[in-house]
N, C-alpha and C positions, 0 to 999 in steps of 0.2 A: 152321635151323642158325646163321644170322647172329645171331639174337636170343640164342641160347645162348652163342655166343662173346663177344658184347658183355657179357652178364651176368657171364660168368666173368671177363673182364678187369676189370670194375668192382668185382668182389668181393674183390680183394686188392691190397695196396700195390704190388707189382710190376706187376700188370696196369694199375692206375691210372696208373702212371708211363709205361708203354708205350702206353697207349690212344691218346693224341694222335698219336703217330708211325704207329701201325698204321692209325688212321683216315685219316690223310693218304695213306698208301700205298694204302689201299683206294679212296679217292676218285680217286687218280691213274689207276686203271683204270676204276672204275665210272662216273664222270661222263662221260668221252668215249663210253663204250658207251651210256649212257642218252641222250646227245645224239643219237647216230645213230638210236636207236630212236624218239626223238621226231620227228625229221625224216621217218622212214619210216612210222611207224604213228600218229603224233600226230594227224593230221587225222581219221582214223577214230575214234580215242578221243575227240577233241574232240566230234565229231558225236554219238557215243553218250552222252557225259556230258550234253550239252545236251538230248538227247532224253529222258533219264530225268528231268531237272529239269522239262522242259516237260510231259511226260506225267503227272507227279504234282503239277503245280501249285505247285512250290516256287519261291519268290522267291529267285533266286540270280544270281550274276554272276561273270565272270572277275575275277581280282585279281592283285596282285603282278606277277611277270615275264610271266605270260600276258596280263594286261591291257595292260601296256606294249607288248608285241609286237603284239598285235592292233589296238590303237588307233593306234599310231605307224607300224607297218610292214605291217599286215594279214598278218602271219605270225609264227612264233615267233622270238624273239631268239636270236642265235647262242650265247649263253652259257647258255641255259635247257636243263634236262634233265627237266622234269616239267610238269604242268599245275597251275594254282592256281585254286580257286573259293571264293567266300565265300557265306554265307547269314546271315539275321538270326535270332539265337537266340531272340528273343522271338516269332517267328512260327512256328518249327518247331524242335524240339530236335535237337541233333547226333545223339543216339541214333536218332531217327526217320529222319533223313537217311541215316545209316549203314545202318540196316536196309533201307531202300528200295534202296540201291545194292547191298548184298549179295544181295538177292532178284533183282536184275537181272544177276547174274553177275560183279560186281566182286570182286576178292580183297582181303582185309585184310592190311595190312603192319604198321602201328603205330597206336596211339591214345594220347592223353594226357588225363588228368583233372586239373582244378584245383578244389580244394575240393569234390571229389566229383562235379563236372560235367564231362562230355566236352566239350572245347573245340576240339580239333584231331585229325584222323585222316588217315592216308595209305592210299589204296587203290591197286590196280593193275589195269589192264585191257589185255590183249594186250601185256603187258610194259612198258607206260608207267605210271609212278607219277602219282597225282593227289593233291594236298594239298587238304583241305577245312577251311576256317576258319569257326568260329562267331563272328560279329560280335555282341558283346553291348553292351547299353546301358551307357554310362559318362558320368556327368554329362550334358552336352548333346550328347555325341558317341557314337562307337562305339569299342570296343576289341577287338582280336584278339590272340591269344597266339602267341608263338614260343618253343618249348622248346629247351633246349640243355643239354649236360653240361659242367661245369667241373671239371677234375681237381683244382683247388685247394680245392674246396668239400667240406665234411664232410656227406655225405648220410646219412640214416638207414638206407637200404638201396639195393640196386642198381636199383630201379625209379624212384627219385626223380630229378628233373631241376629245374634252374633254369629260369625263364621270364621273358620280357619281354612287356610289353603295348604294342602299337602303337596309338596313338590316331588314329582316322579321323573325318572329318566324317560327319554323318548321311547315310544312303543311303536315299532314299524312293522312287526310281523307277529304271527301267532304260531304256536305249536299246539298239540292236543295231548291231553292226559285222559285216561279212561277211569271212570268212577261210576259205580252202579250201572254198568253197561252202557254208559253215555260217553261219547267222545267230546270232551269239553274243551273249548278254545281257551288258552292261557297265553300271556305274553311270552314271546320267544326268549326274552331276557328276564324271565320271571325271577331269577336270583336277585337281580338289581332291584326289581319292584318289591320283592319281599324284604330285602334289607331296608328299603325305605320305611316300611311299616313296622318291621319287627326286629331290626338289627341283624348283625352278622351271625348270630346264633339261632336263626330261625329254624334250622334243620333239626334241632334238638328240642323236644317239648320241655317247657320250663314253667311249672305252676306258679313260680314266684316272679315271673317276668314283669318288668316295668319298662316303660319306653324311655329309659335314661340314655341309651347309646344310639339313639336315632336323631336325625336332623329334625329339629322342632318345627312344627307347622307355622306358617305366617298368620298373624292376626290381621284379617282383612280390614281395611280402613273404613268401610261403610257397612251398614246393616244389610242383611238379606231379608226377604219377606215370604212368608208362607202364602200359598195361592190355592184357590179352588181348581178343580179340573178345568172348568171353563176358562179361568184366567191362565192356567198353564198352557192351554192349547192356543192362546191368542198370540 
């Protein structure tokens, strides 16, 4: 239902004008609800996610807000409302990771393709959303995509999105941190990874933090496209 409403809003001028306000109103309710779910059910979903990666021999690791919370606080940060994991796209395709998790009972929410390749998808387990990012080779580093919709952009259709590319250091090994009784894989060079996302002051919680001292993401030259589960698995 939510996907249908979003598509309808993006499909006409009035909807595009109202979308940012309605999205803000939706998040006003949805984000606090998801935060409560993460506190209550997140530890179990974290354990299940790590179990699937481990059982299938997938080189993966916590990233973004999940990485920050587990490394710094050994728990989820208060502002987080989902889980974030990354994997290396040249070791296993995003499509194969998606299929493995679907076969293990995870539900599909959204997925995005860039230049025909699945690079980000969001699943849900026991009500808790999990973002999965394919970290792709980029020059001598890695790049992961972040998709967004800009109401000022002229998109070719309602499935199109703008996207940014966040440039990370190479990730060649993992270590483990314990949180909620789970040994969670994190990049062995997690300090470099966290500096990429949060700047050099990531070790100290800062409610007024703004991303002013980090390398700005690249605006990717082409649009990405949201895809159904069937399209994501193609």
